[in-house]
C-alpha positions as CSV (number, residue, x, y, z in Angstrom):
1,X,200.7,-96.8,111.3
2,X,200.4,-99.3,108.6
3,X,202.7,-97.9,105.9
4,X,202.7,-99.7,102.6
5,X,202.0,-103.1,104.2
6,X,202.9,-105.8,101.7
7,X,199.9,-108.0,100.9
8,X,200.6,-111.5,99.5
9,X,197.9,-112.5,97.1
10,X,197.4,-115.8,95.4
11,X,196.4,-115.3,91.7
12,X,195.7,-118.9,90.8
13,X,192.2,-117.8,89.5
14,X,194.0,-115.8,86.8
15,X,196.5,-118.6,86.0
16,X,199.3,-116.4,87.2
17,X,202.0,-116.8,89.8
18,X,201.8,-115.7,93.4
19,X,203.0,-112.1,93.6
20,X,203.3,-109.3,96.1
21,X,202.6,-105.6,95.7
22,X,202.9,-103.0,98.5
23,X,199.6,-101.5,99.6
24,X,199.4,-98.5,101.9
25,X,196.5,-99.6,104.1
26,X,196.7,-96.5,106.2
27,X,196.1,-94.3,103.1
28,X,193.4,-96.7,101.9
29,X,191.6,-96.3,105.2
30,X,191.8,-92.5,105.0
31,X,190.5,-92.6,101.4
32,X,187.6,-94.8,102.4
33,X,186.6,-92.6,105.3
34,X,186.6,-89.5,103.2
35,X,184.8,-91.2,100.3
36,X,182.2,-93.0,102.3
37,X,181.5,-90.5,105.1
38,X,182.3,-87.1,103.7
39,X,181.4,-87.5,100.0
40,X,180.8,-84.6,97.7
41,X,180.4,-86.8,94.6
42,X,176.6,-86.3,94.3
43,X,176.9,-82.5,94.7
44,X,179.2,-82.5,91.8
45,X,177.1,-84.9,89.8
46,X,173.9,-83.0,90.5
47,X,175.4,-79.6,89.4
48,X,176.6,-81.1,86.1
49,X,173.3,-82.8,85.3
50,X,170.6,-80.5,86.7
51,X,172.2,-77.1,86.9
52,X,174.2,-77.3,83.7
53,X,172.4,-80.1,81.9
54,X,173.5,-81.8,78.6
55,X,177.0,-80.9,77.4
56,X,177.3,-81.4,73.6
57,X,180.8,-80.6,72.6
58,X,181.2,-76.9,71.8
59,X,177.7,-76.0,73.0
60,X,177.2,-73.2,75.5
61,X,176.5,-75.8,78.2
62,X,179.8,-77.5,77.5
63,X,181.6,-74.1,77.9
64,X,179.7,-73.6,81.2
65,X,180.9,-77.1,82.3
66,X,184.5,-76.3,81.5
67,X,184.3,-73.1,83.5
68,X,182.5,-74.7,86.5
69,X,184.9,-77.6,86.8
70,X,187.9,-75.3,86.6
71,X,186.4,-73.4,89.5
72,X,185.9,-76.5,91.6
73,X,189.5,-77.7,90.9
74,X,190.8,-74.3,91.9
75,X,188.7,-74.3,95.1
76,X,190.1,-77.7,96.1
77,X,193.6,-76.4,95.7
78,X,194.7,-78.3,92.6
79,X,197.5,-77.0,90.4
80,X,197.9,-76.2,86.7
81,X,194.1,-75.9,86.3
82,X,193.5,-75.1,82.6
83,X,191.4,-75.7,79.5
84,X,193.4,-77.3,76.7
85,X,192.2,-76.5,73.2
86,X,192.2,-79.1,70.4
87,X,192.0,-77.9,66.8
88,X,189.0,-77.6,64.4
89,X,186.3,-79.6,66.1
90,X,183.5,-77.7,64.5
91,X,180.5,-75.5,65.3
92,X,178.5,-75.5,68.5
93,X,174.8,-76.4,68.4
94,X,171.8,-76.3,70.7
95,X,168.0,-76.7,70.6
96,X,165.2,-75.5,72.9
97,X,162.0,-76.9,71.5
98,X,160.8,-79.7,69.3
99,X,157.3,-81.0,68.5
100,X,155.8,-83.3,65.9
101,X,152.0,-83.5,65.4
102,X,150.0,-85.8,63.2
103,X,147.2,-83.8,61.6
104,X,145.7,-86.5,59.5
105,X,144.2,-89.0,59.1
106,X,143.7,-88.2,62.8
107,X,145.3,-85.9,65.3
108,X,148.0,-87.0,67.7
109,X,151.1,-85.6,69.3
110,X,154.1,-87.7,68.4
111,X,157.2,-88.0,70.6
112,X,160.4,-87.1,68.7
113,X,163.7,-85.2,69.4
114,X,166.1,-83.5,66.9
115,X,169.5,-84.9,65.9
116,X,172.4,-82.8,66.9
117,X,173.9,-80.5,64.3
118,X,170.7,-80.4,62.2
119,X,168.9,-77.2,61.5
120,X,165.6,-75.9,62.9
121,X,162.4,-75.4,60.9
122,X,162.2,-71.6,61.4
123,X,158.7,-72.0,62.7
124,X,156.1,-74.8,62.1
125,X,156.1,-76.6,58.8
126,X,153.4,-78.9,57.5
127,X,153.6,-81.5,54.8
128,X,152.6,-85.0,53.7
129,X,154.7,-87.9,55.0
130,X,156.6,-89.9,52.5
131,X,158.5,-93.2,53.0
132,X,162.0,-92.8,51.5
133,X,164.5,-95.7,51.3
134,X,168.1,-94.7,50.7
135,X,170.9,-97.3,51.0
136,X,173.2,-96.2,48.2
137,X,173.9,-93.0,46.3
138,X,172.1,-94.5,43.4
139,X,168.9,-94.5,45.4
140,X,168.8,-90.7,45.4
141,X,168.1,-90.6,41.7
142,X,164.7,-92.2,42.0
143,X,163.4,-89.5,44.3
144,X,164.5,-86.5,42.1
145,X,161.7,-84.1,41.7
146,X,159.4,-85.9,44.2
147,X,160.4,-84.6,47.7
148,X,159.4,-80.9,47.6
149,X,157.1,-80.0,50.6
150,X,157.3,-83.6,52.0
151,X,158.2,-84.8,55.5
152,X,160.4,-87.9,55.0
153,X,160.2,-91.2,56.8
154,X,163.7,-92.6,56.5
155,X,163.4,-95.9,58.4
156,X,161.5,-99.0,57.9
157,X,158.9,-100.0,60.5
158,X,160.3,-102.3,63.1
159,X,158.6,-105.2,64.8
160,X,158.4,-104.9,68.5
161,X,160.6,-107.4,70.4
162,X,159.4,-108.2,73.9
163,X,162.3,-108.2,76.4
164,X,163.1,-111.4,78.2
165,X,165.7,-110.0,80.6
166,X,165.4,-107.5,83.5
167,X,166.1,-103.9,82.5
168,X,168.7,-103.4,85.3
169,X,171.6,-105.8,85.8
170,X,174.3,-106.3,88.4
171,X,177.2,-108.8,87.9
172,X,176.9,-112.0,89.9
173,X,179.7,-114.5,90.5
174,X,179.0,-116.3,87.3
175,X,179.1,-113.1,85.2
176,X,182.3,-112.0,86.8
177,X,183.9,-115.4,86.1
178,X,182.9,-115.1,82.4
179,X,184.7,-111.8,82.2
180,X,187.9,-113.6,83.2
181,X,187.8,-115.8,80.0
182,X,189.9,-114.4,77.2
183,X,188.9,-114.9,73.5
184,X,191.8,-115.1,71.0
185,X,191.1,-112.3,68.5
186,X,190.6,-112.8,64.8
187,X,192.9,-111.2,62.3
188,X,192.4,-107.5,62.5
189,X,194.0,-106.3,59.2
190,X,191.1,-107.3,57.0
191,X,188.6,-106.2,59.6
192,X,190.1,-102.7,59.7
193,X,190.1,-102.4,55.9
194,X,186.4,-103.5,55.8
195,X,185.4,-101.0,58.5
196,X,187.3,-98.2,56.8
197,X,185.4,-98.9,53.5
198,X,182.1,-99.0,55.3
199,X,182.9,-95.8,57.2
200,X,183.9,-94.0,53.9
201,X,180.7,-95.2,52.2
202,X,178.5,-94.3,55.1
203,X,179.8,-90.7,55.6
204,X,179.9,-90.1,51.8
205,X,176.3,-91.2,51.5
206,X,175.2,-89.0,54.5
207,X,176.9,-85.9,52.9
208,X,175.3,-86.5,49.5
209,X,171.9,-87.2,51.1
210,X,172.0,-83.9,53.2
211,X,172.8,-81.9,50.0
212,X,170.1,-83.8,48.0
213,X,167.3,-83.2,50.5
214,X,168.0,-79.5,50.7
215,X,168.2,-79.2,46.9
216,X,164.9,-81.1,46.5
217,X,163.0,-78.9,49.0
218,X,162.1,-81.6,51.6
219,X,160.8,-80.0,54.8
220,X,162.0,-82.4,57.5
221,X,162.9,-86.0,58.1
222,X,162.1,-88.6,60.8
223,X,163.9,-91.7,61.8
224,X,162.9,-94.5,64.1
225,X,164.6,-94.6,67.6
226,X,167.0,-97.5,68.0
227,X,165.1,-98.7,71.1
228,X,161.5,-99.6,71.9
229,X,159.2,-98.8,74.8
230,X,159.0,-95.1,74.1
231,X,162.7,-94.5,74.6
232,X,164.1,-91.9,72.1
233,X,167.7,-92.8,71.4
234,X,169.4,-90.1,69.3
235,X,172.8,-88.8,68.4
236,X,174.0,-86.6,65.6
237,X,173.1,-85.8,62.1
238,X,173.6,-83.0,59.6
239,X,177.2,-81.8,60.0
240,X,179.1,-79.9,62.6
241,X,181.6,-78.6,60.1
242,X,181.3,-75.1,58.7
243,X,180.9,-75.2,54.9
244,X,179.2,-78.6,54.8
245,X,175.5,-79.0,54.3
246,X,173.7,-79.6,57.6
247,X,170.8,-81.1,55.6
248,X,167.2,-80.6,56.6
249,X,165.7,-80.7,60.1
250,X,165.9,-84.3,61.3
251,X,164.4,-86.0,64.3
252,X,164.4,-89.5,65.9
253,X,161.0,-90.6,66.9
254,X,159.8,-93.2,69.5
255,X,159.3,-96.5,67.7
256,X,155.7,-96.9,68.8
257,X,154.8,-93.5,67.3
258,X,156.9,-94.0,64.2
259,X,155.7,-97.4,63.1
260,X,152.1,-96.4,62.6
261,X,153.1,-93.6,60.3
262,X,154.9,-96.0,58.0
263,X,152.1,-98.5,58.1
264,X,149.5,-95.8,57.3
265,X,151.5,-94.6,54.3
266,X,152.0,-98.2,53.1
267,X,148.3,-98.7,53.2
268,X,147.9,-95.8,50.9
269,X,146.6,-93.3,53.4
270,X,147.6,-89.6,53.3
271,X,149.5,-88.8,56.5
272,X,149.9,-85.1,57.2
273,X,152.4,-83.9,59.8
274,X,153.4,-80.6,61.5
275,X,157.0,-80.3,62.6
276,X,158.4,-77.4,64.7
277,X,162.0,-77.4,65.8
278,X,163.8,-74.5,67.4
279,X,167.5,-75.4,66.9
280,X,170.5,-73.4,66.0
281,X,174.3,-73.4,65.4
282,X,176.0,-71.2,67.9
283,X,179.1,-70.4,65.8
284,X,179.5,-69.4,62.2
285,X,183.0,-70.9,61.8
286,X,184.6,-74.1,63.2
287,X,185.9,-73.7,66.7
288,X,188.4,-75.7,68.8
289,X,187.1,-78.0,71.5
290,X,188.4,-77.9,75.0
291,X,189.5,-80.5,77.6
292,X,189.7,-79.4,81.2
293,X,192.8,-80.5,83.2
294,X,194.2,-80.1,86.7
295,X,197.0,-81.7,88.7
296,X,198.3,-82.7,92.1
297,X,202.1,-82.1,91.6
298,X,204.5,-84.9,92.4
299,X,207.5,-84.4,94.7
300,X,211.1,-85.4,94.5
301,X,212.8,-87.2,91.7
302,X,209.7,-88.6,90.1
303,X,207.7,-85.4,90.0
304,X,208.1,-85.2,86.2
305,X,206.4,-88.6,85.8
306,X,202.7,-88.7,85.2
307,X,199.7,-90.7,86.4
308,X,196.4,-89.8,84.8
309,X,192.7,-90.3,85.5
310,X,189.8,-89.1,83.4
311,X,186.3,-89.2,81.9
312,X,184.6,-87.5,79.1
313,X,182.5,-84.5,80.1
314,X,180.7,-84.1,76.8
315,X,177.4,-85.8,76.3
316,X,174.5,-86.0,73.8
317,X,171.8,-83.4,74.1
318,X,168.4,-84.9,74.9
319,X,168.9,-86.2,78.5
320,X,171.2,-84.6,80.9
321,X,174.3,-86.7,80.2
322,X,174.0,-88.3,83.6
323,X,175.3,-91.9,83.2
324,X,177.1,-91.0,80.1
325,X,179.2,-89.4,81.5
326,X,178.6,-87.0,84.3
327,X,178.9,-90.0,86.5
328,X,182.5,-90.6,85.4
329,X,183.3,-86.9,85.6
330,X,181.9,-86.7,89.1
331,X,183.9,-89.8,90.2
332,X,187.2,-88.6,88.8
333,X,186.7,-85.1,90.3
334,X,185.8,-86.6,93.6
335,X,188.9,-88.8,93.5
336,X,191.1,-85.7,93.2
337,X,189.2,-84.0,96.0
338,X,189.6,-87.0,98.2
339,X,193.4,-87.1,97.6
340,X,193.7,-83.4,98.5
341,X,191.5,-83.8,101.6
342,X,193.5,-86.7,103.0
343,X,196.8,-84.9,102.4
344,X,198.2,-87.3,99.8
345,X,201.7,-86.5,98.8
346,X,202.3,-88.4,95.6
347,X,205.8,-89.0,94.1
348,X,204.5,-88.7,90.6
349,X,202.3,-85.9,89.3
350,X,198.6,-86.9,89.2
351,X,196.7,-85.3,86.3
352,X,192.9,-85.4,85.8
353,X,191.4,-84.8,82.4
354,X,187.8,-84.1,81.6
355,X,187.6,-84.9,77.9
356,X,185.5,-83.3,75.2
357,X,184.6,-84.7,71.8
358,X,184.5,-88.3,73.0
359,X,181.1,-89.0,71.5
360,X,182.4,-87.9,68.1
361,X,185.3,-90.4,68.2
362,X,187.5,-89.8,71.2
363,X,188.6,-86.5,69.7
364,X,189.8,-84.7,72.8
365,X,191.8,-87.6,74.4
366,X,193.3,-88.6,71.0
367,X,194.6,-85.0,70.6
368,X,196.0,-84.9,74.1
369,X,197.9,-88.2,73.6
370,X,199.3,-87.1,70.3
371,X,200.3,-83.7,71.6
372,X,202.0,-84.9,74.8
373,X,203.0,-88.5,74.5
374,X,203.0,-90.1,71.0
375,X,201.4,-90.4,67.6
376,X,201.8,-92.1,64.3
377,X,202.6,-89.9,61.4
378,X,199.7,-88.1,59.7
379,X,198.8,-89.6,56.4
380,X,199.2,-87.6,53.2
381,X,196.4,-89.3,51.3
382,X,193.1,-87.2,51.7
383,X,191.1,-90.4,51.8
384,X,193.1,-91.6,54.8
385,X,193.0,-88.2,56.5
386,X,189.2,-88.4,56.4
387,X,189.2,-91.7,58.5
388,X,189.3,-91.9,62.3
389,X,192.8,-92.8,63.6
390,X,191.8,-96.4,64.4
391,X,190.9,-97.1,60.8
392,X,193.9,-95.6,59.0
393,X,196.5,-97.7,57.3
394,X,200.0,-97.6,58.8
395,X,202.0,-94.5,58.1
396,X,205.3,-95.2,59.7
397,X,206.9,-95.8,63.1
398,X,205.4,-94.3,66.3
399,X,206.7,-90.8,67.0
400,X,207.3,-90.5,70.7
401,X,207.2,-87.2,72.5
402,X,209.2,-86.1,75.6
403,X,206.7,-87.3,78.1
404,X,206.2,-90.8,76.6
405,X,208.8,-92.3,78.9
406,X,207.6,-90.3,81.9
407,X,204.1,-91.7,81.7
408,X,202.9,-94.4,84.1
409,X,199.2,-95.1,83.7
410,X,195.8,-93.8,82.8
411,X,192.5,-94.8,84.5
412,X,189.1,-94.2,82.8
413,X,185.4,-94.4,83.8
414,X,182.8,-94.5,81.0
415,X,180.5,-97.5,81.3
416,X,177.6,-95.9,83.0
417,X,177.2,-95.2,86.7
418,X,177.3,-98.7,88.1
419,X,179.6,-99.7,90.9
420,X,183.1,-101.0,90.2
421,X,183.5,-104.7,90.2
422,X,187.1,-104.7,89.1
423,X,189.3,-103.6,86.2
424,X,190.2,-104.7,82.6
425,X,193.9,-105.3,82.4
426,X,193.8,-104.7,78.6
427,X,196.0,-107.8,78.0
428,X,198.7,-106.3,80.2
429,X,199.5,-109.5,82.2
430,X,202.2,-107.8,84.3
431,X,199.5,-105.4,85.6
432,X,197.3,-108.2,86.9
433,X,199.0,-109.0,90.2
434,X,199.4,-105.2,90.9
435,X,195.7,-104.7,90.3
436,X,194.8,-107.7,92.4
437,X,196.7,-106.2,95.3
438,X,195.2,-102.8,94.9
439,X,191.6,-104.3,94.8
440,X,192.0,-106.4,97.9
441,X,191.0,-103.7,100.4
442,X,187.8,-103.2,98.3
443,X,186.6,-106.8,98.2
444,X,184.1,-106.0,101.0
445,X,182.4,-103.4,98.7
446,X,182.2,-105.8,95.7
447,X,185.4,-105.0,93.7
448,X,187.2,-108.3,93.2
449,X,187.9,-109.0,89.5
450,X,190.8,-108.4,87.2
451,X,190.0,-109.4,83.7
452,X,192.9,-109.9,81.2
453,X,190.7,-109.0,78.3
454,X,190.4,-105.7,76.4
455,X,187.5,-103.3,76.5
456,X,187.2,-100.5,74.0
457,X,185.3,-97.5,72.6
458,X,186.3,-95.0,75.2
459,X,189.1,-92.6,76.2
460,X,191.7,-95.2,77.5
461,X,192.1,-96.4,73.9
462,X,194.3,-93.5,72.6
463,X,196.8,-94.4,75.3
464,X,196.6,-98.1,74.7
465,X,197.0,-97.6,70.9
466,X,200.5,-96.0,71.4
467,X,201.7,-98.6,73.9
468,X,200.9,-96.7,77.1
469,X,199.0,-98.4,80.0
470,X,195.4,-97.3,79.8
471,X,192.6,-99.0,81.7
472,X,188.9,-99.0,82.1
473,X,187.1,-100.3,85.2
474,X,184.5,-103.2,85.2
475,X,181.1,-101.8,86.2
476,X,177.7,-103.1,87.0
477,X,175.6,-102.3,83.9
478,X,172.4,-101.2,85.8
479,X,170.1,-100.1,83.0
480,X,172.8,-98.3,81.0
481,X,172.4,-100.4,77.9
482,X,168.6,-100.9,78.2
483,X,167.3,-97.5,79.0
484,X,169.8,-94.6,79.2
485,X,172.7,-94.9,76.8
486,X,172.4,-92.0,74.3
487,X,168.7,-91.6,75.2
488,X,166.5,-88.9,76.6
489,X,166.3,-91.0,79.8
490,X,169.9,-90.5,80.6
491,X,169.1,-88.4,83.7
492,X,169.9,-88.2,87.5
493,X,167.2,-90.7,88.4
494,X,168.9,-93.7,86.9
495,X,172.1,-93.3,89.0
496,X,172.9,-95.0,92.4
497,X,174.7,-92.6,94.7
498,X,176.4,-95.3,96.8
499,X,177.9,-96.8,93.6
500,X,179.6,-93.4,92.8
501,X,181.0,-93.2,96.3
502,X,182.5,-96.7,96.0
503,X,183.9,-95.9,92.6
504,X,185.5,-92.7,93.8
505,X,187.3,-94.5,96.6
506,X,188.7,-97.1,94.3
507,X,189.9,-94.6,91.8
508,X,191.6,-92.5,94.4
509,X,193.3,-95.5,95.9
510,X,194.4,-96.8,92.5
511,X,195.8,-93.5,91.4
512,X,197.6,-92.9,94.7
513,X,199.3,-96.3,94.5
514,X,200.3,-95.8,90.9
515,X,201.8,-92.4,91.8
516,X,203.8,-93.8,94.8
517,X,204.9,-97.3,93.7
518,X,208.6,-97.7,93.1
519,X,208.4,-98.4,89.4
520,X,206.1,-97.0,86.7
521,X,203.3,-99.3,85.6
522,X,204.6,-102.1,83.4
523,X,203.8,-101.9,79.7
524,X,202.7,-104.6,77.3
525,X,204.7,-105.0,74.1
526,X,203.8,-102.4,71.4
527,X,202.9,-104.2,68.3
528,X,204.0,-102.9,64.9
529,X,201.0,-101.7,62.9
530,X,200.5,-103.6,59.7
């Protein structure tokens, strides 16, 4: 048996010294056999997407997903299976029907879908379309007394841009080489202050606009989809918080159907629309959100140390949350199933987390990190409290919890459903030779690259922000950023099953080796926040 065979790997391509890291090739072989020849990843993925469907945080479908994944973890023999509540996320919401019809100057069905956390119409409403341009609070005044009974067009018409690149993309050697180039970052202090100011202005304007439209008696509002070619890309609107105005019914419309409405109004034509949205809040008061967690307990003296893997289970509401992010959930669940199936006996405890509230700002993972590992002091200034954690000014030194020093690493998947091509080291240079060794047994399935650069905007960031090793894998993009991301096309059909099998094998191997290596994963220096 090949037990932790040492593999010597030259890392000249990364500009780092030759290093060695033990790799258990016998365990890797067992993981590959289970992942490639006895996979259950598509069964998990299919149930999440086509039996449960979209999983907006705190919706009934999200509660169903929490319960179903707990059941699978229990069936696989995992330990400490539980839902973990995080405070005050807001109300649940769902919709079951939406239609928009142009009644004049001609008749035509128009393709549009509602924004989450906006109200329904309580039956069909009909009104004249009116172009409204609101960029500052001062713009509201010029529409006072003019919006009653109107259906508002909130966006400008947008010129169609013909695409010059293929919709679907896989990394080639040149693209992977580009990922290994590191760009020295610009000063971040001024950038954070600017982004905080923009966030405060944007959210303040949205709240004021919601209240204004309701007070003025507007019937509904339409916005243009962010993408062309009939794709409806839509997120949230209104407000998920009890006590705040949810505004009026608001929908995102396919660009090719929205643009003619604006052009007709601007030509002086009367455009009459009928809007019918069946949408509802499922709670009267704010409710906690829930992450779902489970573990494979460690053994011996390192059992109290923790290796984590995870993905966000919440999604937007118009597709089935397939690439974003049932793919990641299915892969992480499959990695845990594989480890149990091959009889892995880790030294450290392996904890899987299926996050909620990611689409609203990494809410679930931030809460978990703050509760169990570390957090910066909460600000006392209400203006700072209203900001996301990444935009707040420093409030004092990092407050470490008991498990901070017991933590080893977190591995995340949330860049669509494409196969793994490597991993971002998040500027942790000491991790590079370790990852190179762990990837070596997967070069034959396309995973070869360790990039020193950072990647952001997903659930490894709360770990990284407090100095804990958190990592995201490099993935083939497929059509994630051209067709499916936050769109109604985010469905089963855009996913490649073989890619998910490959990803699950790599995750299982990485997590196993992190849980059995002699030392915890190395940490990069924690910078003082200024």
